[in-house]
C-alpha positions as CSV (number, residue, x, y, z in Angstrom):
1,M,35.7,3.2,0.4
2,Q,35.0,5.6,3.2
3,L,31.0,5.3,4.1
4,F,30.9,8.3,6.5
5,A,31.6,11.8,6.2
6,G,30.6,13.8,9.4
7,W,30.5,17.6,10.1
8,P,29.7,19.4,13.3
9,G,26.2,20.7,13.8
10,A,24.5,20.3,10.5
11,A,24.7,18.8,7.0
12,K,26.1,20.8,4.2
13,R,23.8,22.3,1.8
14,R,23.5,20.8,-1.4
15,T,21.1,21.6,-4.4
16,P,18.4,19.4,-4.3
17,Q,17.7,17.6,-7.5
18,S,14.6,16.5,-9.1
19,N,14.0,12.9,-9.6
20,Q,15.1,11.5,-13.0
21,Q,12.4,9.7,-15.0
22,R,11.9,5.9,-14.8
23,E,13.7,3.7,-17.1
24,P,11.2,2.4,-19.8
25,A,9.7,-1.1,-19.3
26,L,10.0,-2.0,-22.9
27,Q,12.9,-4.5,-23.6
28,D,13.5,-3.1,-27.1
29,Q,14.2,0.3,-25.4
30,S,17.0,-1.0,-23.0
31,S,19.7,1.2,-24.4
32,F,20.0,4.7,-24.9
33,F,20.9,4.7,-28.6
34,H,18.5,1.8,-29.5
35,W,15.6,3.7,-27.9
36,M,16.7,7.2,-29.6
37,C,16.9,5.3,-33.1
38,K,13.7,3.7,-32.6
39,L,12.1,7.2,-31.7
40,S,13.6,8.9,-34.6
41,T,12.5,6.1,-37.0
42,R,9.0,6.4,-35.4
43,L,8.7,10.1,-36.0
44,L,10.1,9.9,-39.6
45,K,8.0,7.1,-40.7
46,S,4.8,8.4,-39.2
47,T,4.9,11.8,-41.1
48,P,7.9,11.2,-43.8
49,A,7.0,14.2,-46.0
50,H,6.7,16.9,-42.9
51,S,9.6,15.3,-41.1
52,Y,12.1,15.2,-43.9
53,S,11.1,18.7,-45.0
54,A,11.5,19.7,-41.5
55,I,15.0,18.4,-41.1
56,M,16.2,20.1,-44.6
57,L,14.6,23.5,-43.6
58,S,16.4,23.2,-40.1
59,L,19.5,22.3,-42.0
60,V,19.2,25.4,-44.2
61,S,18.2,27.4,-41.1
62,Q,21.4,26.4,-39.4
63,A,23.7,27.2,-42.3
64,A,21.8,30.5,-43.0
65,L,22.2,31.6,-39.3
66,M,25.9,30.5,-39.6
67,I,26.5,32.7,-42.7
68,G,24.4,35.5,-41.4
69,T,26.6,35.7,-38.2
70,L,30.0,35.5,-39.7
71,L,29.5,38.0,-42.5
72,P,29.0,41.0,-40.4
73,I,32.4,40.2,-38.6
74,K,34.0,40.1,-42.1
75,V,32.3,43.4,-43.0
76,V,33.7,45.1,-39.8
77,M,37.0,43.7,-40.7
78,L,36.8,45.2,-44.3
79,L,35.8,48.7,-43.0
80,G,39.3,49.1,-41.8
81,M,41.1,48.1,-44.8
82,P,42.0,50.7,-47.7
83,E,41.7,48.0,-50.3
84,I,40.5,44.5,-51.0
85,P,42.6,41.7,-49.3
86,S,44.7,39.5,-51.5
87,Y,43.0,36.3,-50.3
88,I,39.6,37.5,-51.6
89,P,38.9,35.1,-54.4
90,S,37.9,36.0,-58.1
91,P,35.7,37.7,-59.3
92,F,35.0,39.4,-55.9
93,D,38.5,40.9,-56.0
94,Q,37.5,43.0,-59.0
95,L,34.8,45.0,-56.9
96,S,35.8,48.1,-55.0
97,I,36.1,47.8,-51.3
98,N,32.9,49.8,-50.8
99,S,30.9,47.7,-53.1
100,L,32.3,44.4,-51.5
101,I,31.2,45.7,-48.2
102,L,27.7,46.6,-49.4
103,L,27.5,43.2,-51.1
104,L,28.3,41.2,-48.0
105,S,26.1,43.4,-45.9
106,L,23.2,42.7,-48.2
107,V,23.9,38.9,-48.2
108,A,24.1,38.9,-44.5
109,V,20.7,40.5,-44.2
110,L,19.3,38.1,-46.6
111,M,20.8,35.0,-44.7
112,F,19.1,36.4,-41.5
113,I,15.7,36.6,-43.4
114,V,16.4,33.1,-44.7
115,Y,17.1,31.9,-41.4
116,L,13.9,33.4,-39.7
117,A,11.6,32.1,-42.6
118,T,13.0,28.6,-42.6
119,D,13.0,28.4,-38.8
120,K,9.2,29.5,-38.8
121,F,8.0,27.3,-41.4
122,C,10.1,24.2,-39.8
123,A,8.4,25.0,-36.5
124,R,4.9,24.8,-38.3
125,L,5.8,21.6,-39.8
126,I,7.0,19.9,-36.3
127,H,3.6,21.1,-34.9
128,A,1.5,19.6,-37.3
129,S,3.7,16.4,-37.4
130,C,3.6,16.1,-33.8
131,D,-0.3,16.7,-33.5
132,K,-0.7,13.9,-36.2
133,I,1.7,11.3,-34.4
134,V,0.0,12.0,-31.0
135,A,-3.5,11.5,-32.6
136,Q,-2.3,8.2,-34.1
137,T,-1.6,6.6,-30.7
138,G,-5.4,7.3,-29.7
139,K,-4.4,8.1,-26.2
140,V,-6.2,10.4,-23.9
141,V,-4.3,13.3,-22.4
142,L,-1.7,11.7,-20.0
143,F,-0.2,14.7,-18.0
144,E,0.1,18.4,-17.9
145,N,2.1,20.2,-20.6
146,Q,1.9,17.2,-22.6
147,E,1.8,19.1,-25.9
148,E,4.6,21.2,-25.3
149,L,6.8,18.4,-24.1
150,A,5.8,16.3,-27.3
151,K,6.7,19.3,-29.7
152,N,10.0,20.1,-27.9
153,A,11.0,16.5,-28.1
154,Y,10.1,16.5,-31.7
155,Q,12.0,19.8,-32.4
156,K,15.1,18.5,-30.6
157,I,15.1,15.2,-32.8
158,V,14.8,17.2,-35.9
159,T,17.6,19.6,-35.2
160,S,19.9,17.0,-34.0
161,I,19.4,15.1,-37.1
162,A,20.0,18.1,-39.1
163,A,23.3,18.8,-37.0
164,I,24.5,15.5,-37.8
165,L,23.6,16.0,-41.4
166,F,25.5,19.6,-41.1
167,N,28.5,17.8,-39.4
168,S,28.8,15.2,-42.2
169,L,29.0,18.0,-44.8
170,V,31.6,19.8,-42.6
171,F,33.8,16.6,-42.4
172,V,33.6,16.4,-46.2
173,V,34.4,20.1,-47.0
174,V,37.3,20.2,-44.3
175,G,38.5,16.8,-45.5
176,V,38.8,18.1,-49.1
177,I,40.4,21.5,-48.2
178,Y,42.3,20.6,-45.2
179,P,42.8,16.9,-44.8
180,G,45.2,17.1,-41.6
181,L,42.5,19.3,-39.6
182,C,39.8,16.7,-40.7
183,L,42.1,13.7,-39.4
184,T,42.8,15.8,-36.0
185,L,39.0,16.4,-35.6
186,I,38.1,12.6,-36.3
187,T,40.9,11.4,-33.8
188,F,39.6,13.9,-31.2
189,I,36.0,12.6,-31.6
190,I,37.2,9.1,-31.1
191,V,39.0,9.8,-28.0
192,S,36.2,11.9,-26.4
193,A,33.3,9.5,-27.4
194,P,34.0,7.3,-24.3
195,I,34.6,10.3,-22.1
196,A,31.2,11.7,-23.0
197,N,29.6,8.5,-22.5
198,W,31.1,8.2,-19.0
199,F,29.8,11.6,-18.0
200,L,26.4,10.6,-19.5
201,A,26.2,7.5,-17.2
202,K,27.4,9.4,-14.2
203,S,24.9,12.3,-14.8
204,R,22.1,9.8,-15.1
205,Q,23.4,7.8,-11.9
206,Q,23.6,11.2,-9.9
207,K,20.5,12.7,-11.5
208,K,22.4,15.8,-12.5
209,P,22.1,16.5,-16.2
210,V,24.3,19.5,-15.6
211,V,27.2,17.2,-15.1
212,Y,26.9,15.9,-18.7
213,N,26.1,19.3,-20.2
214,R,29.1,21.0,-18.9
215,A,31.3,18.1,-19.9
216,I,30.1,18.2,-23.5
217,Q,30.5,22.0,-23.6
218,N,33.9,21.6,-22.4
219,L,34.8,18.9,-24.8
220,G,33.6,21.0,-27.7
221,N,35.6,24.1,-26.6
222,T,38.6,21.9,-26.2
223,S,38.2,20.4,-30.0
224,F,38.3,24.2,-31.2
225,L,41.5,24.7,-28.9
226,I,43.1,21.4,-30.5
227,S,42.1,22.7,-34.0
228,F,43.7,26.1,-33.3
229,G,46.8,24.6,-32.1
230,F,47.1,22.1,-34.9
231,I,46.7,24.9,-37.6
232,V,49.3,27.1,-35.9
233,I,51.9,24.3,-35.7
234,D,51.1,23.2,-39.0
235,H,51.7,26.5,-40.7
236,L,54.8,27.3,-38.8
237,Y,56.6,24.0,-39.3
238,F,54.6,21.9,-42.2
239,A,53.0,22.6,-45.4
240,A,49.6,23.9,-44.5
241,P,47.0,25.1,-47.2
242,S,46.2,28.9,-48.0
243,I,45.1,31.4,-45.2
244,L,41.6,31.5,-46.9
245,L,41.0,27.8,-46.9
246,T,42.4,27.5,-43.4
247,I,40.0,30.3,-42.3
248,I,37.1,28.4,-43.8
249,A,38.1,25.1,-42.4
250,L,38.6,26.6,-38.9
251,I,35.1,28.4,-39.2
252,L,33.4,25.1,-40.3
253,S,35.0,23.1,-37.6
254,R,34.0,25.4,-34.8
255,Q,30.5,25.6,-36.1
256,G,30.4,22.0,-36.6
257,S,31.6,21.2,-33.1
258,S,29.1,23.7,-31.5
259,K,26.1,22.1,-33.3
260,F,27.3,18.6,-32.7
261,C,27.5,19.4,-28.9
262,A,24.1,21.1,-28.8
263,A,22.7,17.9,-30.5
264,A,24.3,15.8,-27.9
265,I,22.7,17.7,-25.0
266,D,19.4,17.9,-26.6
267,L,19.3,14.0,-27.2
268,A,20.3,13.4,-23.6
269,D,17.8,15.8,-22.4
270,I,15.1,13.9,-24.3
271,A,16.5,10.6,-22.8
272,N,16.0,12.1,-19.3
273,K,12.3,12.5,-20.2
274,R,12.3,9.0,-21.8
275,E,9.2,7.5,-19.9
276,K,6.9,10.3,-20.9
277,V,8.2,10.8,-24.4
278,S,7.6,7.0,-24.9
279,A,4.1,7.2,-23.6
280,I,3.5,10.1,-25.8
281,F,4.9,8.6,-29.2
282,F,4.6,4.8,-28.8
283,E,1.1,3.6,-28.7
284,E,2.1,0.2,-26.9
285,H,4.0,2.0,-23.9
286,L,2.1,2.9,-20.9
287,L,2.8,5.8,-18.4
288,L,3.5,4.2,-15.2
289,S,2.0,5.6,-12.2
290,K,3.7,8.4,-10.5
291,N,1.9,7.6,-7.3
292,I,4.9,4.9,-6.5
293,P,7.9,6.7,-5.9
294,D,11.1,6.0,-7.9
295,H,13.3,3.2,-6.6
296,S,16.5,4.9,-5.3
297,D,19.7,3.6,-4.0
298,L,18.6,4.8,-0.6
299,T,15.5,2.6,-0.4
300,G,17.8,-0.3,-1.7
301,M,20.1,0.2,1.4
302,L,17.2,0.3,3.8
303,A,16.2,-3.3,2.9
304,A,16.5,-5.6,6.0
305,D,19.4,-7.5,4.7
306,A,21.2,-4.5,3.2
307,R,21.2,-2.4,6.4
308,N,22.7,-5.1,8.4
309,H,25.8,-4.2,6.8
310,W,26.0,-0.5,7.5
311,L,23.8,-0.1,10.7
312,P,26.3,-1.2,13.3
313,E,29.0,1.0,11.9
314,L,26.7,3.9,11.8
315,L,25.6,3.3,15.6
316,S,29.3,3.5,16.5
317,K,29.0,7.3,15.9
318,A,26.5,7.0,19.0
319,Q,29.4,5.3,21.0
320,W,27.4,2.1,20.7
321,E,29.7,-1.1,20.7
322,I,27.8,-3.3,18.2
323,N,29.6,-6.2,16.5
324,N,26.4,-7.3,14.4
325,S,23.0,-6.5,13.8
326,K,21.8,-9.4,16.0
327,E,22.8,-7.0,19.1
328,I,19.8,-4.7,18.2
329,N,16.3,-4.4,17.8
330,S,15.1,-2.2,15.1
331,R,11.7,-1.0,14.0
332,W,10.4,0.9,11.0
333,L,8.9,4.7,11.6
334,Q,6.9,6.4,9.2
335,T,7.9,10.0,8.8
336,N,5.0,11.0,6.6
337,V,7.6,12.8,4.2
338,A,8.4,11.3,1.1
339,N,12.2,10.3,0.7
340,V,12.8,10.9,4.5
341,F,13.3,7.4,6.3
342,A,13.4,6.6,9.9
343,L,14.2,3.6,12.0
344,W,14.0,3.2,15.8
345,V,17.0,1.1,17.0
346,E,17.6,-0.3,20.5
347,N,20.6,-2.1,22.0
348,K,19.4,-5.2,23.5
349,A,22.3,-5.2,26.2
350,T,22.1,-1.7,27.3
351,R,18.4,-0.6,26.5
352,E,19.7,2.5,24.8
353,S,17.6,3.4,21.8
354,C,18.0,6.0,19.0
355,V,16.1,7.2,15.8
356,V,18.3,6.6,12.7
357,K,17.0,9.1,10.1
358,L,18.2,9.1,6.2
359,F,17.2,11.9,3.8
360,D,17.4,11.3,0.1
361,K,19.8,13.4,-2.1
362,N,16.7,15.6,-2.9
363,K,15.8,16.1,0.9
364,K,19.3,17.5,2.2
365,T,17.7,20.7,2.7
366,L,15.3,19.3,5.2
367,A,18.1,17.6,7.1
368,Q,20.0,20.9,7.3
369,H,16.6,22.6,8.5
370,E,16.2,20.0,11.1
371,A,19.8,20.1,12.3
372,S,19.8,23.9,12.6
373,L,16.9,23.8,15.1
374,L,18.3,20.6,17.2
375,T,21.6,22.1,17.4
376,S,20.7,25.6,18.5
377,P,21.1,26.9,22.0
378,G,18.3,25.6,24.4
379,A,17.2,22.6,22.2
380,D,17.4,20.6,25.1
381,A,14.3,22.0,26.2
382,L,12.4,21.2,23.1
383,P,10.1,18.0,23.1
384,A,12.4,16.6,20.8
385,P,15.4,13.9,20.9
386,D,19.1,15.1,21.3
387,L,20.8,15.0,17.9
388,I,23.8,13.2,18.7
389,Y,25.4,12.9,15.1
390,A,24.6,14.6,11.9
391,G,26.8,13.2,8.9
392,S,26.4,11.4,5.7
393,L,26.1,7.7,4.6
394,N,27.1,6.9,0.9
395,G,26.2,10.6,0.0
396,F,22.9,10.6,1.9
397,A,22.3,13.0,5.0
398,V,22.0,11.0,8.3
399,H,20.8,11.8,11.6
400,L,20.9,10.1,14.9
401,L,18.5,11.1,17.6
402,S,19.0,10.0,21.2
403,T,15.6,8.5,22.4
404,D,16.6,6.6,25.6
405,G,13.5,5.7,27.5
406,F,11.2,6.5,24.5
407,S,9.7,4.2,22.1
408,P,7.0,3.5,19.4
409,P,4.2,3.2,18.8
410,V,1.8,5.8,20.1
411,Q,-1.9,4.9,20.4
412,T,-4.6,7.3,19.3
413,E,-5.7,7.9,22.9
414,Q,-2.2,8.5,24.1
415,F,-1.5,10.9,21.3
416,A,-4.7,12.9,22.0
417,H,-3.1,13.5,25.5
418,L,0.4,14.1,24.2
419,A,-0.3,16.4,21.3
420,P,-1.5,19.4,23.4
421,K,1.4,19.1,25.7
422,I,4.0,19.1,22.8
423,K,2.4,22.3,21.3
424,Q,2.1,24.0,24.6
425,A,5.9,23.2,25.2
426,L,6.7,24.8,21.7
427,A,4.6,27.9,22.6
428,S,6.5,28.5,25.7
429,W,9.9,27.6,24.2
430,P,12.1,30.5,24.4
431,I,13.5,31.0,20.8
432,P,17.1,32.1,20.6
433,E,17.5,35.5,19.1
434,E,19.9,34.2,16.4
435,L,17.6,31.6,15.3
436,R,14.6,33.9,15.2
437,S,16.6,36.6,13.2
438,A,17.6,34.1,10.6
439,Y,14.2,32.7,10.2
440,Q,12.3,36.0,9.8
441,K,14.8,37.3,7.5
442,A,13.5,34.7,5.0
443,H,9.8,33.9,6.0
444,P,7.3,36.7,6.8
445,L,4.9,36.3,9.7
446,L,1.2,36.1,9.7
447,W,0.4,39.7,10.0
448,Q,3.0,40.7,7.5
449,Q,1.3,38.7,4.8
450,L,-1.8,40.6,5.1
451,D,-3.0,43.5,2.7
452,A,-6.1,44.6,0.9
453,A,-5.3,42.3,-2.2
454,T,-5.7,39.4,0.3
455,F,-9.4,40.0,0.8
456,E,-9.9,41.2,-2.9
457,Q,-9.6,37.8,-4.0
458,L,-12.6,36.8,-2.2
459,L,-15.0,39.1,-3.9
460,I,-15.4,37.0,-6.8
461,A,-17.1,34.3,-4.6
462,A,-18.9,36.7,-2.1
463,D,-22.4,37.6,-1.9
464,A,-23.7,41.3,-0.9
465,E,-23.4,40.6,2.7
466,E,-20.1,39.0,2.6
467,Q,-18.9,41.8,0.4
468,Q,-19.7,44.3,3.2
469,Q,-17.8,42.0,5.7
470,I,-14.8,42.1,3.4
471,Q,-15.0,45.8,3.0
472,K,-15.3,46.2,7.1
473,I,-12.1,44.2,7.4
474,Q,-10.3,46.1,4.9
475,Q,-11.2,49.2,6.7
476,A,-9.8,47.5,10.0
477,L,-6.8,46.2,8.3
478,P,-4.4,48.5,10.4
479,M,-5.9,47.7,13.6
480,L,-5.9,44.0,12.6
481,K,-2.3,43.9,11.8
482,S,-1.3,45.9,14.7
483,A,-3.2,43.3,17.1
484,L,-1.5,40.4,15.6
485,A,2.0,42.0,15.6
486,T,1.6,42.3,19.3
487,L,1.5,38.3,19.8
488,P,4.6,36.6,20.8
489,V,6.4,34.7,18.0
490,C,6.7,30.8,18.9
491,L,7.7,27.7,17.2
492,Y,5.5,25.3,15.4
493,N,5.9,21.8,13.9
494,P,3.4,20.6,11.3
495,Q,4.5,17.0,11.5
496,I,3.5,16.0,14.9
497,T,1.4,12.9,14.3
498,P,0.8,9.7,16.0
499,Y,3.5,8.4,13.7
500,T,6.0,10.9,14.5
501,V,6.0,10.8,18.1
502,L,7.7,8.3,20.6
503,I,6.2,7.9,24.1
504,S,7.6,7.1,27.7
505,D,5.0,6.8,30.4
506,S,3.1,10.3,30.1
507,D,5.8,12.1,28.1
508,G,6.2,12.3,24.4
509,L,8.8,13.4,21.9
510,A,8.6,14.2,18.3
511,Y,11.3,13.1,16.0
512,Q,10.4,14.7,13.0
513,W,11.7,18.4,12.6
514,G,12.5,18.8,9.0
515,Q,9.6,21.2,8.5
516,W,9.6,23.4,11.6
517,G,8.7,27.1,11.5
518,M,7.9,30.3,13.4
519,D,4.8,32.2,13.5
520,I,2.8,34.5,15.9
521,L,0.9,32.6,18.6
522,G,-2.4,31.3,17.6
523,S,-1.9,30.7,14.0
524,Q,-0.8,27.1,14.7
525,Y,-4.0,26.1,16.1
526,P,-7.1,25.1,13.8
527,T,-10.4,26.8,14.1
528,T,-12.2,23.5,15.4
529,P,-13.5,23.5,19.0
530,Y,-10.5,20.9,20.1
531,G,-8.0,23.4,18.3
532,Q,-9.4,26.4,20.2
533,N,-9.5,24.6,23.5
534,G,-5.9,23.8,22.9
535,L,-5.1,27.4,22.3
536,K,-6.7,28.3,25.6
537,D,-4.8,25.8,27.4
538,A,-1.5,27.2,25.6
539,L,-2.4,30.8,26.7
540,K,-3.0,29.8,30.4
541,D,0.2,27.7,30.4
542,I,2.4,30.7,29.3
543,S,0.3,33.2,31.5
544,L,-1.2,35.2,28.4
545,E,-4.9,34.8,28.9
546,S,-5.5,38.7,28.3
547,E,-4.2,37.8,24.6
548,Q,-6.9,35.3,23.9
549,T,-8.9,37.4,21.7
550,S,-5.7,38.5,19.4
551,A,-4.6,34.8,19.5
552,E,-8.1,33.5,18.4
553,L,-8.0,36.1,15.7
554,A,-4.5,34.8,14.4
555,S,-6.2,31.4,14.2
556,Y,-9.1,32.4,12.0
557,V,-6.8,34.7,9.9
558,A,-4.3,31.9,9.4
559,C,-7.3,29.6,8.2
560,L,-8.5,32.4,6.0
561,L,-5.1,32.7,4.2
562,Q,-4.8,29.0,3.9
563,N,-8.0,28.5,2.2
564,V,-7.2,31.5,-0.1
565,G,-4.1,30.0,-1.0
566,Q,-5.7,27.0,-2.1
567,Q,-8.6,28.8,-3.7
568,R,-11.1,27.4,-1.4
569,Y,-13.0,30.7,-1.3
570,L,-16.3,29.5,0.3
571,D,-14.3,28.1,3.2
572,A,-12.3,31.3,3.4
573,L,-15.5,33.4,3.3
574,E,-16.8,31.2,6.5
575,Q,-14.1,32.8,8.5
576,L,-15.2,36.4,8.0
577,P,-17.8,36.7,10.7
578,H,-15.5,35.1,13.2
579,I,-12.7,37.7,12.3
580,L,-15.3,40.6,12.7
581,K,-16.3,39.3,16.1
582,R,-13.0,39.2,17.4
583,L,-12.2,42.7,15.8
584,D,-15.0,44.2,17.7
585,N,-13.8,42.4,21.0
586,L,-10.4,43.7,20.7
587,P,-9.6,46.3,23.7
588,Q,-9.5,49.8,22.5
589,A,-6.3,51.7,22.5
């Protein structure tokens, strides 16, 4: 199997997927079907009267909806006929065409009313049963939206059981009126069951429920196509039942397959939330802490023994001649971003070094974002390693960054000296026009985020004096935005920390660039004395001391917006005097 699939420049975009729920710890829930049976039994035994009533009502609701949906089609067909068709059974064939149309229309309306009433009553029973079962476990609230998840799972269990019962009745009826079609459907189910099971396992492995859902929908459509083909062949060459019975059998088989597919998708969806559902409905099950990330294939590959198998081959992409892992030194790096992992690797013979970065499948967008910067024109002037390879390893995005002469770790005192130099280098880096245009089409700059509503949010926490300050800023908003808009746009990297910087003598390189961004100068610097001193040094370095007031204004406005976004209104209000002071100090046009 080919381990590597490289591409020039950057990783291909793939939709990040959310982490699948951790498998339950209980041994008696080790299999999907066993767990589903146990969950269904738990729900039915806890509130038998409500549960069985809900199942029957759901069954009636599904049948009523089917009849109410099909009858209008039949009415439309009758509207174009001069008389009642010959296949209409007695005693309805004795009615006039208009009377039959009115009768079927009334029945259709009645079926829709029955459907709405039974569905509403069924939902009430489900909610009442769910509340009772959750109360029986005696647990405190476990997580947000717990009640919605519990009711949704209960409803899907009930509708799935009703769909299974509905299909059982369909097979009985079709078996009586059209045995050949019934045998064909049973054969198709037997053949498609292992296919559906394979897609279920694949979707759970890839953490992509849509793979299984699409497969089930395609199988349902295929079953109808096979049923239709069988009916055509049977009527042309063999002894098929009457047209009326054939139509009834075809309609029932279609409705049955669609409901069966919906039930299969619903049950799989419940299984994907297995950990939380078990914690809600099973008293003995504990919800494991989500502070511990789920184990993935990537973390298994990064184990010391496992990476010895793939690391030498990966390093060959950097033209390293490595035969085994004994020829290299490696050190773990902390990226400070979940599911993004890095190793610093050194060739013992040549003293070459590089950073190996691997991105989990839900972080491929970060890999592409990082590569878009490090492969842009002029990237060699950034305080960043050269990107010498961007590809994939077993489906995971991987970057190789050349760090010859640089190594970890960086001490706190060293970082205090290196961090301002790195930020100043970012402030002075000439951003390529194509990169700037692409970024600003997707992300507003600081001054573009400002409007009167931004400051109105602060009124709920402001006293009388602060309300006056807010009013003054709102009146000066055009001048404020104009001053900020004159500042140059520069690059920033929020992931510059002692863990993400490598050192060589007095120079440093940052290797974590998955969250880089652009904004006006000053917005990247904190409002602390240390941050403001760093801003002054950056302005001096790029000969923009004349813009100090505007840059400081950007710093305080950025701090205010950040606090407003986090609903830290008191912290945001503290920035108002500083903003007003710098507005007063702006040079008059």
